[in-house]
C-alpha distance (Angstrom), angle and dihedral (degrees) to the residues before:
residue distance angle dihedral
X1 . . .
X2 3.80 . .
X3 3.79 126.8 .
X4 3.79 95.5 -96.1
X5 3.81 93.6 50.4
X6 3.74 88.7 48.7
X7 3.93 92.4 50.7
X8 3.92 89.5 47.8
X9 3.78 91.9 49.7
X10 3.77 95.1 44.3
X11 3.76 97.3 44.8
X12 3.86 91.4 44.8
X13 3.80 91.3 51.6
X14 3.81 94.8 43.3
X15 3.76 89.6 56.2
X16 3.78 103.7 34.5
X17 3.76 103.1 38.6
X18 3.87 93.7 61.6
X19 3.83 92.0 45.4
X20 3.79 89.6 47.9
X21 3.84 92.8 52.1
X22 3.76 90.0 41.1
X23 3.79 90.4 52.5
X24 3.76 93.6 48.7
X25 3.75 90.8 49.4
X26 3.84 95.1 46.5
X27 3.88 91.1 45.9
X28 3.86 91.5 49.2
X29 3.85 90.7 48.1
X30 3.64 94.8 46.7
X31 3.85 94.1 44.7
X32 3.77 89.3 50.4
X33 3.74 94.3 50.0
X34 3.83 93.2 46.1
X35 3.74 91.8 49.3
X36 3.82 90.7 46.4
X37 3.85 89.7 53.6
X38 3.81 89.1 43.1
X39 3.85 91.9 54.7
X40 3.84 90.5 40.3
X41 3.67 92.1 57.9
X42 3.74 93.1 51.2
X43 3.83 93.6 45.5
X44 3.90 89.4 48.4
X45 3.71 94.0 52.0
X46 3.86 88.0 45.9
X47 3.74 91.3 52.7
X48 3.89 92.0 49.1
X49 3.87 90.3 49.1
X50 3.84 91.8 49.2
X51 3.85 91.6 46.9
X52 3.75 91.1 48.9
X53 3.81 92.2 49.9
X54 3.87 89.4 50.2
X55 3.78 91.6 45.8
X56 3.89 90.3 49.2
X57 3.83 89.1 50.5
X58 3.79 90.7 51.3
X59 3.80 93.2 45.4
X60 3.85 88.7 51.8
X61 3.79 90.0 52.9
X62 3.74 91.1 52.2
X63 3.77 93.1 46.9
X64 3.79 91.2 50.4
X65 3.86 90.4 49.2
X66 3.81 90.2 53.4
X67 3.81 93.0 44.1
X68 3.84 92.6 49.1
X69 3.92 89.7 50.9
X70 3.81 89.7 48.1
X71 3.82 92.6 47.4
X72 3.84 90.8 49.2
X73 3.91 89.4 59.7
X74 3.85 93.2 46.7
X75 3.84 108.8 101.5
X76 3.85 93.9 -178.6
X77 3.84 88.8 54.3
X78 3.86 87.7 50.5
X79 3.78 94.2 50.0
X80 3.94 90.5 47.4
X81 3.84 98.5 41.4
X82 3.76 102.6 31.7
X83 3.82 107.6 23.3
X84 3.85 94.4 35.8
X85 3.82 96.6 -135.5
X86 3.76 107.1 176.1
X87 3.64 93.3 -148.6
X88 3.88 91.5 64.3
X89 3.73 94.7 46.4
X90 3.83 95.7 97.5
X91 3.90 85.8 52.1
X92 3.84 87.9 54.5
X93 3.84 94.5 46.1
X94 3.93 90.3 53.0
X95 3.77 97.1 38.3
X96 3.89 96.1 85.1
X97 3.85 91.7 49.5
X98 3.80 93.1 50.2
X99 3.78 92.8 45.0
X100 3.88 92.3 46.4
X101 3.73 92.2 53.5
X102 3.84 94.4 44.3
X103 3.86 91.6 47.6
X104 3.84 94.1 46.4
X105 3.77 92.4 -119.0
X106 3.70 128.5 152.6
X107 3.82 95.1 -150.5
X108 3.83 133.7 14.6
X109 3.83 127.4 175.3
X110 3.81 128.9 178.3
X111 3.85 116.4 -161.2
X112 3.76 132.6 179.3
X113 3.77 125.9 -129.0
X114 3.85 94.0 -78.9
X115 3.86 89.7 56.2
X116 3.90 91.4 -106.5
X117 3.69 113.5 150.9
X118 3.90 109.2 -116.6
X119 3.83 96.2 175.5
X120 3.83 134.9 2.4
X121 3.72 122.4 -170.0
X122 3.75 99.6 -172.2
X123 3.89 98.9 40.1
X124 3.87 110.4 20.5
X125 3.83 93.5 -174.0
X126 3.74 89.4 68.9
X127 3.90 88.3 80.4
X128 3.82 114.5 129.1
X129 3.81 92.7 10.9
X130 3.82 126.3 126.3
X131 3.84 108.3 -118.7
X132 3.85 116.4 -179.4
X133 3.87 91.2 -163.8
X134 3.76 94.7 113.1
X135 3.86 91.0 55.4
X136 3.84 92.3 56.6
X137 3.81 92.5 43.5
X138 3.78 87.3 51.0
X139 3.82 88.7 56.6
X140 3.76 96.4 50.0
X141 3.87 121.3 91.1
X142 3.90 109.6 -80.7
X143 3.77 89.1 -3.2
X144 3.84 92.8 -79.3
X145 3.69 130.9 118.7
X146 3.86 143.5 146.5
X147 3.72 116.1 -92.5
X148 3.68 134.9 -162.1
X149 3.74 105.7 -147.8
X150 3.78 139.1 157.1
X151 3.76 143.6 -126.3
X152 3.81 121.1 -159.5
X153 3.80 86.6 -91.6
X154 3.84 105.8 42.5
X155 3.80 147.5 -26.0
X156 3.87 121.8 -91.2
X157 3.83 139.3 177.0
X158 3.73 122.9 -108.5
X159 3.70 141.9 168.9
X160 3.77 106.5 -121.1
X161 3.78 136.1 -166.1
X162 3.79 132.3 -169.7
X163 3.79 129.0 -140.4
X164 3.83 138.0 157.6
X165 3.81 142.5 -152.3
X166 3.73 139.1 -165.5
X167 3.84 112.1 -117.1
X168 3.84 118.8 177.0
X169 3.88 92.3 -23.5
X170 3.72 92.2 -50.6
X171 3.88 125.2 105.2
X172 3.73 115.9 -129.4
X173 3.82 121.8 -165.6
X174 3.83 121.4 -142.6
X175 3.83 122.9 -159.0
X176 3.87 113.3 -172.0
X177 3.72 127.8 174.6
X178 3.88 142.8 179.4
X179 3.82 125.4 -146.5
X180 3.79 113.9 -111.4
X181 3.75 101.7 -177.0
X182 3.83 97.6 89.6
X183 3.77 97.6 31.5
X184 3.80 99.7 42.8
X185 3.84 102.6 26.3
X186 3.80 101.4 41.1
X187 3.79 115.0 12.5
X188 3.87 96.8 79.4
X189 3.83 103.5 36.6
X190 3.76 109.7 55.1
X191 3.75 102.6 169.1
X192 3.83 126.5 -36.6
X193 3.79 128.2 83.4
X194 3.87 99.5 -69.0
X195 3.73 107.9 108.5
X196 3.86 139.5 -171.7
X197 3.68 115.6 -157.2
X198 3.77 134.3 -177.5
X199 3.73 116.9 -157.1
X200 3.77 116.2 -172.3
X201 3.81 135.9 156.2
X202 3.88 109.0 -67.0
X203 3.77 96.7 5.0
X204 3.76 149.3 42.7
X205 3.84 129.7 -156.7
X206 3.81 122.2 -168.8
X207 3.74 136.9 171.6
X208 3.77 88.7 -139.5
X209 3.82 121.0 54.9
X210 3.95 94.2 -153.5
X211 3.71 91.1 53.3
X212 3.87 90.1 46.2
X213 3.85 89.3 56.0
X214 3.87 92.6 47.8
X215 3.88 92.3 50.7
X216 3.88 93.4 43.4
X217 3.78 88.5 56.0
X218 3.76 92.4 48.8
X219 3.84 98.6 45.5
X220 3.79 118.6 99.4
X221 3.78 137.1 166.1
X222 3.87 121.3 -135.4
X223 3.72 124.9 177.4
X224 3.84 90.0 -13.7
X225 3.77 94.0 -54.2
X226 3.78 123.4 110.1
X227 3.81 118.4 -128.5
X228 3.80 126.4 -167.5
X229 3.79 122.8 -159.3
X230 3.90 102.0 -147.6
X231 3.88 110.8 -146.9
X232 3.81 94.0 -134.3
X233 3.85 92.9 160.2
X234 3.79 90.6 65.3
X235 3.87 103.6 27.5
X236 3.76 139.7 46.3
X237 3.77 102.1 -128.1
X238 3.76 143.0 -167.7
X239 3.73 116.1 -179.5
X240 3.81 126.7 -170.0
X241 3.77 121.5 -165.5
X242 3.86 116.0 -140.5
X243 3.75 132.2 -174.3
X244 3.79 109.7 -108.2
X245 3.82 130.4 -165.2
X246 3.74 111.4 -155.5
X247 3.89 116.9 -164.1
X248 3.74 106.9 -156.5
X249 3.68 119.9 173.7
X250 3.79 94.2 -147.2
X251 3.85 99.7 45.3
X252 3.83 98.9 21.7
X253 3.78 125.6 -126.7
X254 3.79 118.3 -44.9
X255 3.86 138.1 166.7
X256 3.80 117.8 -109.4
X257 3.92 137.3 142.3
X258 3.72 131.9 -79.2
X259 3.82 126.9 -168.5
X260 3.72 124.4 -134.6
X261 3.85 105.8 -163.0
X262 3.75 127.6 -170.8
X263 3.78 109.8 -164.3
X264 3.79 135.9 177.4
X265 3.92 117.5 -173.3
X266 3.78 119.0 -119.6
X267 3.81 93.9 -146.2
X268 3.95 93.1 87.2
X269 3.82 87.9 50.8
X270 3.84 90.7 47.2
X271 3.88 89.5 48.5
X272 3.86 89.9 55.5
X273 3.72 90.4 46.4
X274 3.74 92.7 50.3
X275 3.86 90.3 47.5
X276 3.72 88.4 50.6
X277 3.78 93.0 48.6
X278 3.74 89.4 48.3
X279 3.87 91.5 52.3
X280 3.77 91.7 45.1
X281 3.82 89.5 50.0
X282 3.92 91.7 49.6
X283 3.89 89.6 47.3
X284 3.92 90.3 48.0
X285 3.85 93.7 45.4
X286 3.77 92.3 46.6
X287 3.85 90.8 47.4
X288 3.92 87.4 46.8
X289 3.83 90.5 52.6
X290 3.85 91.5 48.2
X291 3.76 92.4 44.7
X292 3.80 90.7 48.8
X293 3.83 89.9 47.1
X294 3.81 92.3 48.4
X295 3.88 91.9 44.2
X296 3.82 90.1 50.3
X297 3.82 92.1 50.1
X298 3.77 93.5 44.6
X299 3.82 94.0 45.1
X300 3.75 90.6 47.8
X301 3.76 91.8 50.2
X302 3.80 91.9 49.7
X303 3.78 102.2 35.0
X304 3.70 101.9 41.3
X305 3.84 96.4 65.7
X306 3.78 89.8 41.1
X307 3.82 90.3 51.3
X308 3.79 89.4 51.6
X309 3.64 90.3 49.3
X310 3.85 90.8 48.4
X311 3.95 91.1 50.2
X312 3.80 90.6 52.5
X313 3.82 90.8 45.0
X314 3.83 90.0 52.9
X315 3.75 91.4 59.2
X316 3.79 91.5 60.0
X317 3.75 120.7 104.8
X318 3.78 135.8 132.2
X319 3.75 92.6 -80.2
X320 3.89 95.2 45.1
X321 3.73 109.6 47.4
X322 3.84 99.5 138.8
X323 3.71 99.0 86.9
X324 3.82 111.6 136.2
X325 3.84 119.6 -130.9
X326 3.79 100.5 -172.0
X327 3.74 120.7 158.0
X328 3.88 134.9 162.1
X329 3.82 92.3 -161.7
X330 3.77 117.3 121.6
X331 3.80 97.5 -158.8
X332 3.80 129.2 84.8
X333 3.84 92.6 -76.8
X334 3.80 89.5 58.0
X335 3.87 89.8 49.8
X336 3.84 91.1 48.2
X337 3.90 88.7 49.5
X338 3.91 91.9 50.0
X339 3.74 90.7 45.6
X340 3.85 93.1 50.7
X341 3.91 88.2 48.7
X342 3.94 89.2 53.3
X343 3.80 89.6 45.0
X344 3.84 90.5 51.5
X345 3.74 90.7 50.0
X346 3.71 90.8 53.5
X347 3.76 93.1 46.2
X348 3.86 90.6 54.0
X349 3.87 87.4 55.3
X350 3.70 92.6 44.7
X351 3.85 91.8 45.9
X352 3.74 90.7 57.1
X353 3.75 91.8 50.4
X354 3.79 90.2 45.4
X355 3.74 95.5 53.5
X356 3.83 91.9 50.4
X357 3.90 89.3 47.7
X358 3.86 90.4 47.4
X359 3.89 90.8 52.3
X360 3.81 90.8 49.3
X361 3.76 91.8 45.0
X362 3.80 92.4 48.5
X363 3.74 91.7 49.5
X364 3.77 90.4 47.9
X365 3.82 92.5 48.0
X366 3.74 91.7 48.8
X367 3.78 90.0 49.6
X368 3.80 93.8 48.2
X369 3.78 90.6 48.1
X370 3.78 93.4 48.5
X371 3.73 91.3 47.6
X372 3.74 91.2 49.1
X373 3.86 94.7 48.9
X374 3.91 92.7 44.4
X375 3.89 90.3 52.4
X376 3.83 89.1 50.6
X377 3.82 88.9 49.6
X378 3.78 95.3 45.7
X379 3.92 94.2 48.8
X380 3.84 96.0 77.3
X381 3.92 89.4 46.2
X382 3.83 92.4 49.0
X383 3.84 89.4 46.9
X384 3.95 91.6 51.7
X385 3.85 91.6 48.4
X386 3.74 93.9 48.4
X387 3.89 87.6 49.6
X388 3.85 89.6 49.0
X389 3.86 91.8 47.4
X390 3.73 90.4 50.9
X391 3.78 91.3 48.8
X392 3.86 92.2 48.8
X393 3.81 88.6 53.5
X394 3.77 98.2 45.6
X395 3.75 107.1 23.7
X396 3.86 109.7 17.4
X397 3.80 93.9 169.3
X398 3.95 89.6 62.2
X399 3.86 94.9 51.7
X400 3.79 94.9 99.2
X401 3.85 92.9 46.6
X402 3.87 93.6 47.7
X403 3.85 90.2 47.2
X404 3.90 91.4 52.0
X405 3.94 87.1 49.1
X406 3.86 91.5 51.5
X407 3.77 100.1 34.4
X408 3.90 90.1 89.3
X409 3.87 86.6 58.1
X410 3.89 91.6 47.3
X411 3.88 90.8 47.2
X412 3.82 91.5 47.5
X413 3.80 94.4 48.8
X414 3.73 91.9 44.4
X415 3.84 91.1 50.9
X416 3.86 89.5 46.7
X417 3.81 90.5 55.2
X418 3.67 92.4 47.8
X419 3.85 93.1 50.8
X420 3.75 87.8 45.7
X421 3.76 90.4 54.3
X422 3.80 88.7 50.1
X423 3.83 91.2 51.7
X424 3.70 93.8 51.7
X425 3.80 90.8 44.9
X426 3.89 86.2 60.8
X427 3.77 93.1 39.9
X428 3.83 86.8 -144.3
X429 3.69 124.7 171.7
X430 3.71 95.3 -172.7
X431 3.85 109.7 64.0
X432 3.94 120.7 -157.0
X433 3.76 111.1 -95.3
X434 3.80 123.5 -144.7
X435 3.89 137.3 148.3
X436 3.86 106.3 -66.4
X437 3.83 131.6 -172.4
X438 3.88 102.5 -127.8
X439 3.77 90.5 -174.9
X440 3.82 93.4 57.5
X441 3.81 91.4 49.0
X442 3.78 93.1 48.4
X443 3.85 89.2 50.1
X444 3.81 91.9 50.4
X445 3.82 92.4 48.8
X446 3.75 91.8 48.2
X447 3.86 93.1 50.1
X448 3.80 88.4 48.0
X449 3.75 94.7 52.6
X450 3.69 94.2 57.9
X451 3.89 116.7 179.7
X452 3.78 91.7 -10.4
X453 3.77 97.3 -143.5
X454 3.86 93.9 -36.3
X455 3.82 93.7 -47.1
X456 3.77 125.6 124.8
X457 3.85 117.2 -114.8
X458 3.77 115.8 -158.1
X459 3.79 131.8 -177.2
X460 3.82 127.8 -153.7
X461 3.84 105.1 -174.0
X462 3.69 117.1 -175.7
X463 3.85 115.6 -128.4
X464 3.87 116.4 -114.4
X465 3.62 91.9 20.2
X466 3.80 111.7 -172.9
X467 3.84 116.6 -118.9
X468 3.80 117.0 -112.0
X469 3.67 127.3 -135.9
X470 3.93 102.9 -119.4
X471 3.81 143.8 106.4
X472 3.79 109.9 -85.4
X473 3.73 94.5 -139.5
X474 3.78 94.5 50.2
X475 3.83 89.7 41.6
X476 3.82 88.0 55.4
X477 3.81 91.2 49.6
X478 3.86 87.4 54.8
X479 3.68 92.7 52.7
X480 3.74 97.3 43.3
X481 3.79 93.8 48.0
X482 3.80 92.8 52.9
X483 3.85 92.1 44.3
X484 3.86 92.1 48.1
X485 3.83 92.1 48.7
X486 3.83 90.6 50.6
X487 3.82 92.1 50.0
X488 3.79 92.2 48.3
X489 3.81 91.9 50.2
X490 3.85 91.4 62.3
X491 3.77 109.9 101.3
X492 3.83 98.1 -169.6
X493 3.80 141.3 25.7
X494 3.83 116.6 -91.7
X495 3.77 94.0 50.4
X496 3.83 123.0 134.6
X497 3.78 136.8 -133.1
X498 3.74 117.0 -165.9
X499 3.72 127.2 -166.4
X500 3.84 120.3 -167.6
X501 3.70 132.7 177.1
X502 3.88 129.6 -164.3
X503 3.77 142.9 164.2
X504 3.79 106.3 -105.6
X505 3.79 133.3 174.3
X506 3.89 115.6 -125.0
X507 3.75 126.0 -123.9
X508 3.78 92.7 -93.6
X509 3.81 92.7 49.8
X510 3.87 96.7 -99.3
X511 3.80 121.5 140.0
X512 3.85 117.5 -102.8
X513 3.76 149.6 147.3
X514 3.84 127.1 -112.3
X515 3.84 127.5 -151.6
X516 3.76 119.1 -166.5
X517 3.89 122.0 -168.4
X518 3.81 110.9 -167.6
X519 3.75 129.0 -179.0
X520 3.85 136.9 -179.2
X521 3.78 92.8 -137.5
X522 3.76 132.6 124.6
X523 3.77 94.5 -67.9
X524 3.83 128.4 -140.7
X525 3.81 125.0 -77.5
X526 3.79 116.4 -117.0
X527 3.79 93.2 -115.1
X528 3.81 90.3 53.0
X529 3.79 96.2 46.1
X530 3.76 96.7 75.9
X531 3.82 93.8 52.1
X532 3.79 103.0 42.6
X533 3.77 93.1 99.7
X534 3.77 94.5 49.4
X535 3.86 117.6 110.3
X536 3.98 113.9 -93.2
X537 3.72 91.8 0.1
X538 3.86 109.5 137.3
X539 3.78 140.7 147.8
X540 3.83 95.1 -159.2
X541 3.71 119.6 99.8
X542 3.89 93.6 -132.4
X543 3.73 95.6 28.3
X544 3.83 123.8 124.6
X545 3.76 97.8 -157.9
X546 3.78 94.3 -132.4
X547 3.82 100.2 101.1
X548 3.92 98.1 83.4
X549 3.88 94.7 28.4
X550 3.90 87.7 58.1
X551 3.85 89.4 47.8
X552 3.83 90.3 52.5
X553 3.80 92.0 45.6
X554 3.78 96.0 47.4
X555 3.88 93.5 44.2
X556 3.79 88.3 51.4
X557 3.80 90.8 50.8
X558 3.80 89.7 55.7
X559 3.83 91.5 50.4
X560 3.79 94.4 -108.0
X561 3.77 137.7 118.2
X562 3.87 137.0 -125.3
X563 3.82 129.2 -156.1
X564 3.69 134.4 177.8
X565 3.82 132.0 -157.2
X566 3.79 128.8 179.5
X567 3.71 142.3 -176.3
X568 3.83 106.7 -151.4
X569 3.80 109.7 -118.2
X570 3.80 92.5 9.4
X571 3.77 108.3 66.3
X572 3.75 145.6 -90.0
X573 3.71 137.5 -101.0
X574 3.92 126.3 -155.5
X575 3.76 118.1 -163.4
X576 3.87 121.1 -161.7
X577 3.75 118.8 -172.2
X578 3.82 118.6 -167.9
X579 3.89 127.0 179.9
X580 3.73 118.9 -106.8
X581 3.82 117.1 -108.9
X582 3.75 93.7 -131.5
X583 3.84 90.1 54.4
X584 3.75 91.3 50.4
X585 3.81 94.4 49.3
X586 3.82 90.1 48.9
X587 3.69 90.4 52.4
């Protein structure tokens, strides 16, 4: 991710994440408070309705007490209800109606001890009938229950209460009631979505038609009991269970339950929440757009000059150090541009010095390598002439014979020096490769080394050795360097240098030839063993550090490998593996 993208992402996250968290918190707080207000409104109305039902029950009790006291003082009522005087019967029939209107009741009924109706204010035709309503009211808690009763015109709902009095030695039962339809179902919910509903067996009354339809669809009767499935997912509800006396002509009156339900739909609250979510989304998106625009502007202002500096910096190399980093800016970008300009100027100066040092180092390296290779080529010649000088001094008559025996070594060494000179004349790093007899080269090098400082040099050449694909001059340089190092590692006379060749398959299964050069010298310390093939690394006081590095480079050019192992104080072994010429041609 580049700098501009990081600035965009960082600026966007810094602006949007706090807004998102704030929006979530604000939405949660507002939703919780709105829901709390929603529930509080329902609970408040439920408390008012329960209080009014309780107040109505107490008011009915007081009215019944006052009515009982008045009836106890009415002699005409005693004559009609207790003594049974026929002349007072009309007074008795009309008594409940007059008393009901004076007491502000919706229903009033007077019964004798057998439950026979003596007078009924709300339904005069109930006279002389047996009505079990007082029995069920007495079974209800506190003697109060809802009643579905009737007038000559229609049925209505009332909260009813039962009481009794002794009149002339006879007990009369009083049933009084007040209508609740207008006071409870309509007085507290004038319009709006808040609804008070009464669900009772055989009927349903509600202040809100939509709620009535919902409850009607969810009301069922099972085994004579009414069940209401309250729509709690869509409404905030408070349900009150009330005793209910149902007066049915077919099954008779019986006590059951009715449900007074205060409801408030959640849809208005959800609309407010959706509106709040929409506004929060608009604010968040507007903030996102503003943050994105600001981030783009800021990233462009920061990244564009940096990108220009990067493009100019990418043009810099040792051959192109004249790139200009001029800037009039006074900020950090301007400081960076001026710093790059100063650095480029220093690089130009350093590059000139480096080229001069490289030229000198190259000439010095070539000189050291030429010196090293010539010394290796002159060693066999020097050994031959020393041998000839010794023979001339001790056995002059054998000088010609010994010369003819060592002439091959002289010719091979001179040819090697001539070819080496031709190589350096071309300054070629890729010698010509052709099939070479590694065994013959090893034999020639071993013969040219002679006694090797008093050490014994032995050769174990495998028969039918496969030719290798290499350059003969370079191959001889490899063998001479390894033999020369082996001889120099011998600390005392009597040591031994062994050269062995063998046909050996490579790690990938290809045919090849291996040369091992072993010595019984001082060995190589473990810390030095890993660095002996590095350029210019040497532990000798007069060494150049080029012998083994040339071996590694030449072996690598021929597709081979070289390894070294050593036992400190006992000697070292260098193994060179080269691919066979036949294997390469087949490939």
